[in-house]
N, C-alpha and C positions, 0 to 999 in steps of 0.2 A: 435551436442552438444546443449543443451538447454541454451538459454540466456534470461535474463530479463533485459531490458534496461529502466531505469527510466528517466523521464524528467519533467520539470515544476517547479523545486525548484527555490529559490531565496530569495531576501530580500523584506519584506513587512512590512508596518506599522501596529501597533496594530489595530484590528478591520477590517483589510483588508482580502482579499481572495486570494487563489491560487488553481490551479488544477494540481495535479500530474498525470502523465500518466506512465504506465508500459506496454511496448510492449514485448510480449513473442514469442520467436521463437520455438514453440512447435506444434506438431500435436495434434488433439483432445483437443484443449484448453478448450472446454466446460466440459471436465471431470476433470479439475483441480480445486482444492480449491485455492482461491487467497486471499492474505492478504497484509496489510501494517503494518510494524513495524517501530518504531523509537528508536533512541538512542541519548540521550543528553549527553554532556560531564560529565564524572564521574558517569554516571548512567547506569543501565542495560538496555538492549534492551527490549522494551515492545510492546505488541500487540496494535495496534491502531484500526484497523477495519479488518473484514474478510468477505468474500463472498464465500459461499460453492458452489460446483458444482450443488447442488440441489436448490440453489436460496435463502438460508437463509443468513442473515447478522447478525453480532454482532459488538458491539463497546465498546471501553474502556469508562468507566463512564466519564472520563475527556473530552471526545470529543463528547459525545452524544448530538444530536440536533445542532451540529455545523459542523460536518464532515459527508460526505456521500460517501460510496464506491459503485461503479457500474462497470459493465463490458460490453464490446461489443465483443461477441464471433466471430462475422464476421471479426473483426479486430484484434483478439487475444490481446486485450488490456483491462487492468483494470485501473480504475481512482479513485482518491481520491479528492473529492471537499472539500476544507477546507474554512470555513467561520468564521467570527468573531474571527480571529486569535489573540492569546495572546502571550506575550513573553515566557511563559512557554511551548509553542508549538515548540520553537526553538530546532531543532535536525536534525540529518541525518535520512532521511526516506528511508526505504528499502522495496522493493517489494519481496514478497515470494509466491512460488507456490508449491503445493504438490498434489500427487494423489497416490492411491494404485492400484497395478496391481491385476489381478484376483487371483494371488497366495498370495496376502497380502503383497507384497513387497512395501515399501514406497519409492517414488521418490520425493525428495524435492530440491528446488533451491532458490537461493538468487540473487537479483540484486546487483549492485555495490553501490547503495545509492545516494541520492540527498539531498543537504543541503537546509534546510528551516530555515531562520532567521527572527524572528519577533522583530522589534526594531524601535523606532522612531529616 
């Protein structure tokens, strides 16, 4: 069974940094597209950053130039480096993974989420 386990969340002051990690218990990790989503109270879940299996990345406009997604295929882990954090970054952050089989069947998975709170 595939598991995505996030870590690294916590309380940080505005302007501070955090690094989230997501360890995936999957084989062929390098074939998965990986992403980070977040959901703030009363809001819909939104894409924060994505890293495709082909190596391309994309970011929400609100986090460009502040957040960086990266992956270590040898460790089956994806990271989200978050700098210059703002109170509006406060949310539960979720790790997401998907891939398509040769038959075009989509397999997707979510982590349990990790809380990030930005407050003085």
